[in-house]
Wavefront OBJ file of the C-alpha trace (Angstrom):
o trace
v 30.391 59.917 73.242
v 29.814 59.747 76.293
v 32.293 60.448 78.886
v 32.091 57.791 82.094
v 34.038 56.494 84.162
v 34.771 53.352 81.576
v 36.677 54.862 79.524
v 40.737 54.131 80.444
v 43.755 57.053 80.228
v 43.604 55.486 76.050
v 39.946 56.952 75.075
v 38.412 53.457 75.326
v 36.541 50.951 77.094
v 35.489 48.263 77.332
v 31.713 49.116 75.835
v 33.643 49.707 72.604
v 34.811 46.185 72.143
v 32.472 43.006 69.798
v 33.911 40.600 72.819
v 31.731 38.312 73.790
v 33.937 38.239 77.727
v 32.661 41.235 79.871
v 29.053 40.840 78.384
v 28.873 37.920 80.225
v 30.815 38.817 83.046
v 28.335 41.112 83.291
v 25.223 39.346 82.785
v 27.006 36.371 85.075
v 27.296 38.655 88.176
v 23.356 40.366 87.888
v 21.927 37.207 88.148
v 23.832 36.056 91.442
v 22.833 39.797 92.309
v 21.242 38.595 95.352
v 24.802 37.329 96.804
v 26.420 39.004 99.540
v 29.576 39.579 97.796
v 30.864 42.816 96.885
v 30.702 44.307 93.491
v 34.236 43.086 92.069
v 34.284 39.881 93.560
v 30.559 39.057 92.256
v 31.768 40.518 88.850
v 34.855 37.547 89.359
v 32.366 34.051 88.785
v 32.055 34.444 85.404
v 36.229 33.348 85.089
v 35.266 30.527 88.540
v 32.545 29.895 86.623
v 34.583 29.165 83.860
v 37.601 27.352 85.688
v 35.043 25.220 87.353
v 33.958 23.976 83.695
v 37.528 23.129 82.952
v 38.258 21.230 86.292
v 34.938 18.688 85.055
v 35.853 18.253 81.577
v 39.110 17.201 83.093
v 37.693 15.040 85.200
v 34.604 13.618 82.937
v 37.648 13.064 79.925
v 39.987 10.537 82.176
v 42.646 9.703 79.322
v 43.052 14.052 79.434
v 45.731 14.425 81.774
v 48.530 14.853 78.896
v 45.889 17.794 77.097
v 45.926 20.069 80.588
v 49.401 19.950 81.370
v 50.303 23.019 79.597
v 47.845 24.085 82.234
v 50.041 22.956 84.864
v 53.393 24.812 84.323
v 52.550 28.361 84.367
v 50.364 30.247 87.313
v 50.273 32.891 85.203
v 46.602 30.380 83.727
v 45.210 30.165 86.607
v 45.713 33.420 88.574
v 43.928 34.848 84.623
v 40.829 32.789 86.457
v 40.272 34.907 89.798
v 40.009 38.163 88.212
v 37.831 39.961 85.697
v 39.825 40.176 82.203
v 38.143 38.592 78.763
v 41.579 36.617 78.243
v 40.262 33.752 80.791
v 37.339 33.568 78.476
v 39.502 33.348 75.914
v 41.503 30.612 76.933
v 38.886 29.012 78.082
v 36.563 29.056 74.259
v 40.180 27.871 72.781
v 40.563 24.735 75.523
v 36.971 23.434 74.203
v 37.088 24.276 70.281
v 40.772 21.889 70.659
v 38.828 19.204 72.322
v 36.766 19.154 69.984
v 39.566 18.323 68.214
v 41.904 15.499 69.653
v 39.329 13.739 71.821
v 36.819 10.810 71.380
v 33.141 11.090 70.763
v 33.049 15.250 71.220
v 30.314 17.311 69.648
v 31.962 18.233 66.314
v 33.019 14.278 65.993
v 29.342 13.178 66.649
v 27.503 16.016 64.391
v 30.274 15.766 61.342
v 30.130 11.962 61.501
v 26.461 10.857 61.751
v 23.986 10.054 59.756
v 21.001 12.056 57.841
v 18.039 12.331 60.340
v 19.651 11.531 64.008
v 17.384 13.898 66.924
v 18.759 16.589 66.601
v 21.155 16.388 64.488
v 20.986 19.752 63.399
v 20.687 22.188 66.640
v 23.889 19.844 68.211
v 25.739 20.601 64.787
v 24.699 24.456 65.057
v 25.297 24.496 68.467
v 29.329 23.221 67.752
v 29.848 26.545 65.038
v 28.090 29.302 67.520
v 31.710 27.232 70.046
v 33.777 27.632 67.049
v 32.535 31.565 66.744
v 32.848 32.224 70.638
v 36.330 32.670 70.075
v 35.206 35.105 67.147
v 34.885 37.517 69.895
v 37.490 36.963 72.121
v 40.816 38.466 72.604
v 42.464 38.859 69.176
v 46.002 37.136 69.747
v 43.823 33.922 70.145
v 43.041 34.234 66.983
v 46.513 31.643 66.278
v 44.069 29.337 67.581
v 42.209 29.387 63.838
v 45.149 28.864 61.892
v 46.235 25.632 64.718
v 43.324 24.386 63.915
v 43.011 24.831 59.900
v 46.716 23.281 59.792
v 45.587 20.352 62.393
v 42.587 18.892 60.400
v 45.026 19.595 57.412
v 47.080 17.097 58.861
v 44.504 14.473 59.796
v 43.411 14.844 56.474
v 46.146 14.005 54.682
v 47.423 11.572 57.028
v 43.726 9.999 57.050
v 42.932 6.769 55.349
v 39.168 7.513 55.150
v 37.706 8.862 51.738
v 37.621 12.389 51.697
v 33.964 12.783 52.011
v 32.550 16.612 53.180
v 29.280 16.813 54.888
v 28.452 20.521 53.159
v 25.178 20.508 54.794
v 27.152 20.280 58.380
v 29.458 22.578 56.858
v 26.330 24.933 56.358
v 25.225 24.965 59.933
v 28.223 25.391 61.216
v 29.380 28.121 59.544
v 25.164 28.819 60.017
v 25.723 29.003 63.860
v 28.868 31.108 64.393
v 26.807 33.530 62.135
v 24.321 33.655 64.996
v 27.217 34.714 67.052
v 28.405 37.336 64.839
v 25.030 39.374 64.776
v 24.627 38.393 68.390
v 27.862 40.365 69.103
v 28.676 42.735 66.879
v 24.417 43.751 66.257
v 23.403 46.033 68.766
v 27.191 48.123 67.963
v 26.075 48.507 64.778
v 21.978 49.421 65.403
v 24.423 52.205 67.906
v 27.602 53.255 65.482
v 26.342 51.667 62.137
v 28.915 48.971 60.202
v 31.947 51.769 60.572
v 32.508 52.163 64.443
v 35.655 53.041 63.293
v 34.987 57.326 63.168
v 33.096 57.030 66.656
v 35.422 55.410 68.007
v 38.595 57.636 67.134
v 36.261 60.571 68.210
v 35.692 59.418 72.088
v 39.670 58.013 71.850
v 40.700 62.014 70.594
v 37.932 64.023 73.483
v 38.417 60.978 76.177
v 41.749 60.192 76.068
v 45.459 61.314 77.724
v 47.088 64.500 75.694
v 50.006 61.360 75.401
v 47.651 58.801 73.419
v 45.215 61.096 71.554
v 45.496 59.878 68.377
v 46.344 64.024 67.515
v 48.952 64.419 69.342
v 52.273 64.957 67.345
v 54.213 61.308 67.041
v 56.720 62.905 69.236
v 54.544 63.737 72.137
v 53.493 60.686 72.234
v 54.333 58.539 74.990
v 57.634 56.373 75.080
v 56.382 53.137 75.055
v 54.162 53.912 71.948
v 55.021 53.462 67.949
v 58.125 52.336 68.191
v 58.429 51.649 64.670
v 57.115 54.670 63.446
v 59.701 57.052 66.102
v 62.337 55.299 64.120
v 63.495 53.133 67.161
v 65.012 49.443 65.763
v 63.532 46.442 66.842
v 66.830 45.896 68.944
v 65.826 48.886 71.470
v 62.907 47.487 73.057
v 64.219 44.109 72.595
v 67.135 44.439 74.509
v 67.816 48.716 76.086
v 63.862 47.389 77.076
v 64.142 44.392 77.974
v 60.775 43.345 75.798
v 62.050 39.002 75.627
v 62.941 38.560 79.796
v 59.845 40.868 81.171
v 57.498 38.666 78.720
v 58.837 35.606 80.099
v 58.350 36.741 83.666
v 55.067 37.492 83.681
v 53.835 34.435 81.750
v 55.297 32.907 84.600
v 54.045 34.559 87.725
v 54.081 38.326 88.109
v 50.541 39.786 89.829
v 48.593 42.267 90.230
v 48.994 45.265 86.992
v 52.266 42.959 86.863
v 53.230 44.819 90.928
v 54.374 41.619 92.793
v 56.742 39.321 91.254
v 58.829 37.057 92.400
v 62.755 36.394 93.427
v 64.881 36.308 90.435
v 66.209 32.688 91.245
v 62.381 31.676 90.868
v 62.453 32.772 87.548
v 65.642 31.389 86.461
v 64.312 28.174 87.687
v 61.271 28.363 85.841
v 63.102 28.755 82.106
v 65.705 26.204 82.878
v 63.041 23.484 83.507
v 60.180 25.009 80.593
v 63.888 24.182 78.200
v 64.494 21.392 79.335
v 60.807 20.091 79.073
v 60.492 21.198 75.535
v 63.469 20.013 74.238
v 62.754 16.281 76.123
v 59.140 16.918 74.316
v 60.357 17.925 70.783
v 63.385 15.066 71.072
v 60.392 11.916 72.086
v 58.060 13.842 69.619
v 60.790 13.191 67.036
v 62.624 9.456 67.546
v 59.572 7.511 68.898
v 56.904 9.762 67.267
v 54.867 8.982 64.125
v 55.517 11.246 60.335
v 51.494 12.310 61.960
v 53.274 13.131 64.271
v 56.026 14.822 63.739
v 54.298 16.739 61.559
v 51.691 18.165 64.202
v 54.655 18.718 66.574
v 56.929 21.605 63.889
v 53.591 22.722 62.917
v 52.896 22.975 67.294
v 56.607 25.066 67.408
v 56.132 26.890 63.866
v 52.348 28.975 65.353
v 54.077 29.356 69.149
v 56.533 31.255 66.555
v 54.293 32.975 64.687
v 52.405 34.301 67.842
v 55.927 35.108 69.473
v 56.388 37.268 66.010
v 53.187 38.815 66.144
v 53.081 40.022 69.739
v 56.656 41.338 69.662
v 55.470 42.873 66.018
v 52.549 43.894 67.702
v 54.422 45.942 70.703
v 57.142 47.762 68.242
v 54.599 49.314 65.977
v 51.845 49.589 68.666
v 52.560 50.055 71.937
v 54.798 47.834 74.122
v 53.191 45.548 76.827
v 55.499 42.768 77.082
v 52.203 40.441 79.310
v 52.333 37.343 79.239
v 49.355 36.498 78.738
v 48.799 37.737 75.062
v 51.269 34.562 74.784
v 48.576 31.561 76.882
v 47.076 30.708 73.271
v 50.253 28.845 73.422
v 48.785 25.868 76.328
v 45.638 24.561 73.769
v 48.217 24.235 71.275
v 50.150 22.198 73.156
v 47.880 20.588 74.775
v 46.519 19.337 71.771
v 49.943 18.314 70.616
v 51.013 16.305 73.899
v 47.666 14.329 73.800
v 48.420 14.003 70.375
v 52.017 12.323 71.224
v 51.201 10.951 74.782
v 51.873 7.234 73.828
v 55.464 8.863 73.073
v 55.537 11.460 76.004
v 54.325 8.557 78.984
v 57.543 8.631 80.966
v 58.636 9.526 83.924
v 61.626 12.392 82.874
v 58.120 14.082 81.520
v 55.934 13.403 84.587
v 58.687 14.691 86.945
v 59.452 17.136 84.838
v 55.430 18.451 85.038
v 55.458 17.989 88.897
v 59.115 20.433 88.678
v 56.623 22.699 86.883
v 54.126 22.885 88.783
v 55.059 22.724 91.801
v 57.454 25.824 91.652
v 54.148 26.885 90.078
v 51.868 26.335 93.126
v 55.256 28.560 94.944
v 54.690 31.499 92.671
v 51.028 31.528 92.831
v 50.258 30.093 97.271
v 53.812 32.491 97.995
v 54.188 35.812 95.700
v 50.514 36.398 94.344
v 47.827 35.047 97.258
v 49.478 36.505 99.731
v 51.656 39.903 98.379
v 48.355 40.837 96.307
v 46.085 43.007 98.616
v 43.325 41.495 100.011
v 38.796 43.385 100.806
l 1 2 3 4 5 6 7 8 9 10 11 12 13 14 15 16 17 18 19 20 21 22 23 24 25 26 27 28 29 30 31 32 33 34 35 36 37 38 39 40 41 42 43 44 45 46 47 48 49 50 51 52 53 54 55 56 57 58 59 60 61 62 63 64 65 66 67 68 69 70 71 72 73 74 75 76 77 78 79 80 81 82 83 84 85 86 87 88 89 90 91 92 93 94 95 96 97 98 99 100 101 102 103 104 105 106 107 108 109 110 111 112 113 114 115 116 117 118 119 120 121 122 123 124 125 126 127 128 129 130 131 132 133 134 135 136 137 138 139 140 141 142 143 144 145 146 147 148 149 150 151 152 153 154 155 156 157 158 159 160 161 162 163 164 165 166 167 168 169 170 171 172 173 174 175 176 177 178 179 180 181 182 183 184 185 186 187 188 189 190 191 192 193 194 195 196 197 198 199 200 201 202 203 204 205 206 207 208 209 210 211 212 213 214 215 216 217 218 219 220 221 222 223 224 225 226 227 228 229 230 231 232 233 234 235 236 237 238 239 240 241 242 243 244 245 246 247 248 249 250 251 252 253 254 255 256 257 258 259 260 261 262 263 264 265 266 267 268 269 270 271 272 273 274 275 276 277 278 279 280 281 282 283 284 285 286 287 288 289 290 291 292 293 294 295 296 297 298 299 300 301 302 303 304 305 306 307 308 309 310 311 312 313 314 315 316 317 318 319 320 321 322 323 324 325 326 327 328 329 330 331 332 333 334 335 336 337 338 339 340 341 342 343 344 345 346 347 348 349 350 351 352 353 354 355 356 357 358 359 360 361 362 363 364 365 366 367 368 369 370 371 372 373 374 375 376 377
């Protein structure tokens, strides 16, 4: 264990993580070292570049507006791409994976239904597998996207009129792409610390963490937000007394700078009302006007959203109370898939109006709260 400035008060370092976002952030910053920028601004280039790619994707897929609507209705998603973090990369990869499912003529569909012998078919299929593999080495809360995608594929197969004929060779090539990413991401860690890195990480935590975060610290002396369940504190206390639900909602729709800069209470009340109406309209139109496949996808999306919220809530209760809205960002690509699939029934003035109001409210928060209050260099 090496003592350096990369270790947090928890005794953890990004160097211990297998997430690829920080590696790529550093490489992009190094590639643009000649640019006369402060180091922290240069490190932001990677996430800014990812946001630019999302804009290009929106422009290229002209009929994709319903897929990207969820990205328009919360400033927290925009904020992720403005500073150094790994959530932006995970959100970007999730959006790219979900695009493969629903957009016409995507890399996945061209590989899956291609005829053997097409030029570059193996390369394209392996590249598609690598895209799916990137999510495996991203924020763990985004693994729910794998669950959602699996359900989406099963729904598509169940209602498909095509004969189910799985191209096993292509499946193996996709898995090989995932394996390539896995070796690249996990290999260096295994070479240095062996296959079982837990003892080394625990040793670092014991040496470098503050006392309240050390593994050896008695439970009753650990931080007040740690291990509530083991301390015998009920879940209801976290929800009621610690207002977990209200805090995670606020930080999902516009809280900035380590949760320091927030807007007026009326803003959050307005966002809550608008989002409830937005969700209710989507559910009403989807169940009333959609076909059976669309209805089932709508219900599956709602289930995955509730499952994600339950997982995040339980983690806060069991491990560390961190009601941060970025943990709920996987909701955006899942809702994007559902809205794109239901676009024919959601293309109504009321949906456009609520989306516009949410976008205007989000813009107000991002510009007049986030940009105006966060200190400038």
